[in-house]
BAPAVEX-658532 format. One line per 10 residues: number of its first residue (from 1); for each residue x, y, z of N, C-alpha, C, CB. Coordinates in pm, 1 decimal. Glycine has a CB too. Layout:
BEGIN
NUM) X:Y:Z:X:Y:Z:X:Y:Z:X:Y:Z; ...
! end
This chain:
BEGIN
1) 78.9:-106.8:-6.6:6.1:-8.3:5.1:99.3:119.9:8.4:-78.7:-29.3:117.8; 41.0:249.9:-57.1:120.7:344.1:-69.2:-1.5:493.1:-43.9:207.6:320.1:-226.0; 55.8:582.1:18.1:-16.5:704.4:19.9:83.9:806.0:-39.3:-68.5:742.8:167.4; 35.0:908.3:-106.8:114.0:1028.4:-161.9:42.7:1136.9:-128.4:139.2:1030.6:-311.2; 121.3:1227.1:-68.3:39.9:1369.5:-43.0:121.2:1467.1:-116.3:25.0:1420.5:124.9; 61.0:1559.7:-166.9:128.0:1651.5:-259.6:96.0:1801.0:-211.2:76.8:1624.5:-414.0; 208.4:1870.6:-197.5:216.7:1974.2:-138.4:304.7:2090.7:-241.6:276.2:1934.7:-1.7; 283.6:2227.3:-225.6:345.1:2311.7:-306.2:432.2:2412.3:-193.9:230.5:2386.5:-406.0; 555.6:2427.9:-226.7:629.4:2527.3:-148.0:708.8:2621.0:-252.1:731.7:2451.9:-41.4; 665.7:2717.8:-250.5:758.9:2835.4:-374.1:710.6:2755.7:-498.4:980.5:2843.1:-366.9
11) 802.4:2742.0:-583.8:796.1:2682.9:-712.1:800.7:2535.4:-712.0:900.4:2732.6:-792.1; 816.7:2478.9:-597.8:858.0:2319.9:-595.5:731.6:2256.5:-560.4:981.5:2274.0:-480.6; 705.0:2161.4:-655.9:605.2:2061.9:-613.6:668.0:1939.5:-524.1:536.1:2004.1:-745.5; 606.0:1916.2:-400.4:664.0:1826.7:-299.6:557.4:1704.4:-299.0:683.1:1904.9:-145.8; 607.5:1592.6:-310.1:530.8:1470.0:-300.5:584.5:1382.0:-188.3:533.4:1394.9:-433.3; 517.4:1360.2:-86.1:555.7:1276.3:42.0:494.9:1140.8:30.2:503.2:1344.7:181.1; 575.0:1041.2:28.7:552.0:941.3:-5.7:538.5:830.8:103.1:631.8:927.0:-91.1; 442.7:751.8:144.0:423.5:684.6:260.6:396.6:532.8:223.0:309.3:751.0:340.8; 458.4:423.5:281.8:443.5:284.1:232.3:548.7:209.5:164.7:344.7:281.4:148.7; 505.4:153.6:75.1:596.5:85.8:-9.8:578.9:124.8:-146.3:584.6:-55.2:2.1
21) 689.9:139.9:-212.0:696.8:157.4:-373.5:727.4:37.4:-437.0:803.5:258.4:-422.9; 633.9:-13.2:-493.5:685.1:-151.5:-551.9:592.5:-192.6:-677.3:677.3:-276.9:-430.4; 582.8:-306.8:-718.2:511.0:-329.6:-849.9:342.6:-301.4:-811.0:544.8:-503.3:-911.6; 297.4:-320.0:-723.8:162.3:-300.5:-673.3:131.6:-149.5:-677.5:147.1:-358.8:-526.9; 234.2:-69.8:-638.6:204.4:65.8:-628.4:260.4:162.4:-713.0:229.6:101.9:-515.9; 335.1:123.6:-814.3:409.6:210.6:-906.4:334.6:293.9:-1000.3:495.3:134.1:-982.2; 221.1:234.4:-1054.0:135.3:289.8:-1133.7:79.0:429.0:-1047.8:24.6:176.9:-1174.0; 30.5:415.8:-919.5:-10.2:513.3:-832.7:84.2:627.8:-808.8:-40.1:453.3:-715.6; 186.3:601.2:-788.2:325.7:690.2:-766.6:339.8:774.3:-910.4:482.4:576.7:-737.6; 347.9:696.2:-1028.6:378.9:761.9:-1142.8:259.7:854.9:-1176.7:412.1:663.5:-1251.9
31) 121.5:823.8:-1156.4:10.3:910.6:-1172.0:41.5:1035.4:-1109.3:-112.8:854.7:-1118.0; 83.6:1021.4:-959.6:86.4:1120.4:-878.0:199.1:1225.1:-947.2:116.8:1065.2:-730.9; 300.7:1162.0:-977.0:436.7:1243.5:-1027.8:368.1:1296.6:-1175.3:605.4:1123.8:-1051.7; 319.6:1214.8:-1257.4:273.2:1297.3:-1385.1:172.0:1400.4:-1378.8:221.7:1211.4:-1482.0; 87.0:1402.4:-1262.1:-13.7:1491.2:-1237.0:34.1:1615.7:-1214.2:-90.4:1454.0:-1137.3; 184.3:1610.2:-1114.8:234.5:1738.3:-1068.9:305.3:1781.5:-1187.4:324.7:1734.2:-938.6; 370.4:1722.9:-1264.1:446.1:1774.1:-1384.7:341.9:1815.6:-1501.1:551.0:1656.1:-1439.5; 245.2:1759.6:-1521.7:157.4:1798.2:-1614.3:56.1:1937.6:-1565.5:76.0:1665.1:-1644.6; 75.4:1952.0:-1445.1:23.1:2091.6:-1399.6:135.1:2173.4:-1385.7:-56.7:2092.6:-1265.3; 232.9:2165.3:-1456.8:326.6:2262.3:-1468.3:458.7:2272.7:-1386.4:261.3:2365.4:-1450.2
41) 473.4:2181.7:-1285.7:579.8:2177.9:-1210.1:693.2:2130.0:-1282.2:556.2:2107.1:-1101.1; 810.0:2219.0:-1254.9:925.1:2179.1:-1308.8:1038.3:2142.5:-1213.3:963.1:2275.8:-1392.9; 1005.8:2185.0:-1098.1:1092.0:2142.5:-978.8:1015.7:2041.5:-882.7:1135.8:2274.2:-893.5; 1061.9:1916.8:-855.8:987.7:1830.0:-795.6:1080.3:1780.2:-678.8:937.1:1724.8:-893.0; 1032.7:1787.8:-561.3:1097.5:1731.9:-442.2:1021.7:1595.8:-398.6:1095.1:1842.8:-322.0; 1068.5:1474.8:-384.2:1014.8:1363.5:-335.0:1050.1:1318.1:-197.5:1041.4:1271.6:-418.6; 991.7:1321.9:-107.8:1002.2:1306.6:35.2:965.0:1150.5:83.0:902.7:1416.1:103.5; 1086.4:1086.4:89.4:1071.1:954.0:151.8:1066.1:915.0:299.5:1164.9:888.5:107.9; 1051.8:1015.0:367.9:1058.2:1019.7:533.1:968.8:908.2:568.3:1001.8:1169.9:609.5; 843.4:852.6:512.1:779.2:746.9:547.1:765.6:642.5:455.6:672.4:780.3:585.8
51) 877.6:634.9:369.0:858.3:516.6:278.4:945.5:414.1:343.4:899.0:543.6:120.2; 881.9:298.7:366.5:942.2:168.3:422.5:1025.3:75.2:305.6:812.3:76.4:487.1; 980.3:80.5:193.1:1055.4:-1.9:74.4:1039.7:54.8:-38.1:1013.3:-139.4:50.5; 1134.1:28.4:-134.9:1133.3:59.4:-290.5:1197.2:-48.7:-352.3:1207.5:193.7:-334.5; 1123.7:-96.3:-460.7:1170.5:-202.9:-536.6:1225.8:-143.5:-685.8:1048.2:-311.9:-549.5; 1283.6:-243.8:-756.1:1333.2:-181.5:-887.8:1236.9:-106.9:-966.9:1384.9:-283.1:-976.3; 1104.9:-170.9:-950.1:995.5:-101.1:-1020.1:981.9:64.1:-988.7:860.6:-176.4:-977.1; 1011.2:82.2:-861.8:983.6:203.3:-797.5:1098.1:300.1:-866.5:991.0:188.1:-627.2; 1225.5:242.3:-860.0:1341.7:288.5:-898.6:1351.3:344.8:-1056.2:1432.4:179.8:-870.9; 1263.5:259.1:-1133.1:1233.9:287.0:-1269.6:1157.6:427.6:-1286.4:1149.2:169.0:-1326.2
61) 1050.2:411.7:-1197.7:953.7:535.1:-1208.3:1027.6:655.1:-1174.6:827.2:525.9:-1111.8; 1122.2:645.1:-1065.5:1186.7:762.7:-1055.1:1288.1:814.0:-1165.4:1247.1:754.3:-939.3; 1364.4:701.7:-1221.9:1445.6:741.6:-1332.5:1365.7:786.2:-1466.1:1537.3:625.4:-1362.8; 1242.9:742.9:-1492.2:1168.4:817.7:-1591.5:1117.7:958.2:-1547.1:1052.7:735.6:-1633.0; 1104.5:979.1:-1429.2:1066.3:1111.0:-1389.6:1185.8:1202.2:-1412.5:1018.7:1114.2:-1242.5; 1306.4:1156.5:-1358.0:1448.8:1226.8:-1383.9:1455.6:1247.3:-1532.7:1583.8:1133.3:-1332.3; 1439.6:1169.5:-1621.6:1468.7:1200.7:-1760.6:1354.2:1297.1:-1799.6:1476.0:1067.0:-1855.7; 1241.6:1292.6:-1769.2:1143.2:1390.6:-1821.9:1167.4:1513.6:-1756.6:999.1:1349.7:-1802.7; 1208.5:1536.6:-1634.4:1259.6:1662.6:-1620.2:1383.7:1706.4:-1646.0:1244.0:1692.6:-1520.1; 1470.1:1641.7:-1692.0:1591.7:1677.9:-1750.3:1582.2:1760.1:-1888.2:1667.2:1553.1:-1769.2
71) 1460.7:1675.4:-1954.6:1433.9:1749.2:-2109.3:1357.9:1894.3:-2089.6:1320.5:1641.1:-2217.8; 1311.4:1907.8:-1982.7:1259.5:2045.7:-1972.0:1329.9:2129.0:-1900.3:1139.7:2052.9:-1922.9; 1450.5:2110.8:-1860.8:1543.1:2181.3:-1765.8:1493.7:2189.6:-1616.7:1565.8:2324.6:-1817.1; 1415.1:2093.3:-1580.6:1382.5:2081.6:-1446.4:1453.1:2020.2:-1330.8:1285.7:2030.9:-1449.1; 1431.0:2003.9:-1209.8:1510.2:1938.6:-1129.2:1433.4:1824.6:-1036.3:1578.6:2042.2:-1051.8; 1475.5:1748.0:-990.2:1443.1:1618.0:-902.1:1535.7:1601.2:-780.2:1458.3:1482.7:-991.3; 1477.9:1633.0:-659.6:1543.0:1618.8:-536.9:1461.5:1513.0:-468.6:1554.1:1752.2:-457.1; 1559.7:1408.3:-400.5:1491.1:1299.2:-334.2:1535.7:1346.9:-173.0:1548.8:1129.8:-393.0; 1430.5:1308.5:-76.4:1489.7:1323.8:61.5:1423.1:1252.0:166.2:1492.5:1461.0:102.1; 1459.7:1240.2:275.6:1402.1:1177.1:400.8:1440.0:1010.6:399.0:1226.8:1204.1:403.0
81) 1529.7:964.2:324.0:1542.4:813.0:302.0:1584.0:748.7:456.6:1671.6:778.8:174.1; 1518.3:660.0:478.6:1572.0:558.7:583.9:1665.0:475.2:533.8:1471.3:473.5:641.9; 1759.8:403.8:620.4:1854.8:330.2:589.8:1842.4:213.1:513.1:1903.5:307.0:683.9; 1725.8:147.9:511.7:1691.6:44.9:402.1:1679.1:98.8:257.1:1557.6:-21.7:436.5; 1595.5:204.5:263.9:1565.3:267.6:123.9:1702.3:320.1:42.3:1461.3:401.2:148.2; 1778.3:393.3:142.5:1907.7:425.3:96.3:1992.1:331.0:58.7:1967.9:488.8:177.1; 2000.1:219.7:101.0:2063.2:108.6:76.5:2024.8:53.9:-50.4:2045.4:23.0:176.1; 1898.0:73.2:-102.4:1877.1:19.0:-247.9:1932.5:106.1:-334.3:1734.2:-1.3:-290.8; 1934.3:249.1:-307.7:1991.0:343.2:-382.0:2133.3:329.5:-427.6:1977.2:450.7:-317.0; 2211.1:308.3:-304.4:2345.7:271.3:-309.5:2380.1:159.6:-357.5:2396.6:273.9:-206.1
91) 2329.1:44.0:-357.9:2342.4:-98.2:-430.2:2302.9:-89.2:-561.1:2259.1:-210.7:-368.5; 2193.8:-20.5:-618.1:2174.5:-12.9:-729.4:2242.8:93.2:-826.2:2062.1:-10.8:-725.4; 2340.2:168.6:-747.9:2420.0:278.5:-815.1:2327.4:414.4:-835.7:2475.3:221.6:-964.7; 2204.6:405.9:-803.3:2126.8:511.2:-840.7:2146.3:644.7:-732.1:1976.3:453.7:-848.1; 2242.6:607.6:-625.7:2262.4:716.1:-544.3:2371.5:806.3:-609.9:2298.9:669.6:-404.1; 2442.1:742.0:-710.8:2522.4:844.8:-798.2:2454.4:911.2:-892.5:2627.4:788.5:-868.6; 2314.8:890.5:-938.7:2242.5:940.6:-1038.8:2141.5:1049.6:-989.3:2177.9:830.3:-1105.9; 2086.2:1026.7:-862.0:1993.5:1109.9:-806.7:2057.1:1225.8:-714.5:1899.1:1024.3:-731.8; 2008.8:1335.1:-698.7:2036.2:1434.2:-577.5:1960.6:1396.7:-454.3:1995.1:1583.8:-612.9; 2009.8:1345.5:-371.6:1961.8:1285.4:-241.8:2031.8:1377.4:-114.4:2010.8:1112.9:-235.9
101) 1912.7:1417.3:-60.8:1939.5:1487.0:62.5:1870.0:1430.0:211.3:1890.7:1630.6:32.8; 1934.4:1461.1:299.6:1881.4:1417.3:437.1:1743.6:1449.3:461.5:1957.8:1478.0:547.2; 1712.1:1592.7:450.9:1583.5:1627.0:477.8:1529.5:1705.4:384.7:1570.5:1682.4:591.2; 1411.0:1743.8:401.0:1330.4:1804.5:305.8:1368.7:1973.6:320.9:1164.8:1761.6:336.5; 1411.8:2001.8:397.5:1463.2:2146.6:421.0:1595.5:2159.0:330.1:1499.2:2176.9:591.4; 1689.4:2040.1:346.5:1813.0:2054.8:265.5:1772.6:2047.9:121.0:1920.6:1943.7:299.0; 1685.4:1969.0:74.7:1640.0:1946.4:-51.6:1577.0:2060.1:-124.5:1555.1:1845.0:-45.6; 1482.5:2148.6:-47.3:1445.7:2247.9:-91.7:1531.7:2370.9:-120.7:1363.4:2266.2:-25.0; 1614.1:2376.6:-7.9:1721.3:2477.2:-4.5:1806.1:2493.8:-129.8:1810.1:2445.5:104.4; 1843.9:2347.9:-195.0:1900.3:2315.9:-283.9:1853.4:2325.8:-433.4:1924.7:2219.0:-248.0
111) 1728.1:2384.8:-417.3:1653.4:2395.8:-527.3:1701.1:2527.3:-611.0:1506.4:2397.9:-484.2
! end
């Protein structure tokens, strides 16, 4: 199960993700991200403070999001990862691809 809460701070769309981002929930996450981007967001911060698990399917959703934002000159920052989620990014090499911050405040300040 996944819950996604959308907020706006200045010109940044923030998606707070709670639960598991896997095969069952990837479409819901992708839809929420696309809704923000289709609504004109060019800067996106995804807050994983309450994310318990991410699978390779979830990583692919994030990769597609990053590619879409790069084409439009946008930015994607990730933040709030617990040790388990961060380990998935490190093992997959995605920690070298994404801009990852400890807190939402740090991610927003770097925008």
